[in-house]
N, C-alpha and C positions, 0 to 999 in steps of 0.2 A: 354419622349417627342415625338413625331411622325416627321418621318421624313417628311419634303414638297415633295412634288409629283415634280420630274424633267420637265422641260421645255422643255428637246430635245424630238423630236417625237419620237415614237416607230417604231422599224426596221420592216417591210415588216413580213409577216409569212411565206412568199413562199420567198425562192433563188431567186438572180437574176440568169439569163439565163448567161452562159460565153461564149460572142459571142459579136461582137460589135454592135449589137441590142441592148443587153441588157444592155450595157456600157452605152450606149444612154440612153438608160430609167431610167438606174439610175441616170445619172448626169441630165436628165430634171425632172424627178421627184423633186430632191431637188431644182430644178431654181420654178416647181411651188410652193414647200413648201415655198422658200423665198417670192413668190408675193405672196403668200395667207396670211403670217404672220404666219403661223404653223411652220417655219424651223427655223433654227440658221445660222447666214452667220457662223461662228464656223465649226457648222458640215459639210456646204455645200464646204469651201473652205478643209475640211480632204477628201471627196468626189472627189472634184476635183483631187486634189494631188494624189488619189490612181489613178482615172484612166488614170492623164497623166502617173503613173508609168505602169500601167498594158499594154498601149499602146508603152510605149518604150522600154518595154519587147518584145513584138509582132516584135517591128521595129529593135530591135539587133539579133531577130532569123531568120528573114527574110535575111539580111544582112550576118549572114554564112553561111544559105542555098544558098545565090548567090553565096557566096565566096568557098564554095564546089563545086559549079558545075567548077568552073574556074581552080580549080589544080587538078594534076592527080593523080592516086590513091595510097595508100602508098604501095601496090601490085608491081605495074609498076615500082615506082621509087625506093623501096628499102629503103624508108625513114620510120622511126619510126611515125605515126600519133598520135601527142599531142593534137589533139583536143578532149575534154570532160575532160581534164587533168585540176586539179585545178590552177589556176591565181594568182600568186606572187603578192601581194597588198604592196606597201608603199617601192617596191624597186629601 
């Protein structure tokens, strides 16, 4: 018995540009697909969640850069730099 074709829209052949503009395009494409009936709410929700995680990652990276500008260098203080070390979770 043949498998029924998926109702999920196929992903574009070209990758998304890894920028804020590319991220906005991906989210807007999903909104367009929902509005014209070719998209699924589950896929749109997944894309929105991935976009949120991507933006949160950028926000954290920016916070780290701001923090690094406020502290003296390890060479000047004699303290070991712990940035970049794994963070212990659940402690």
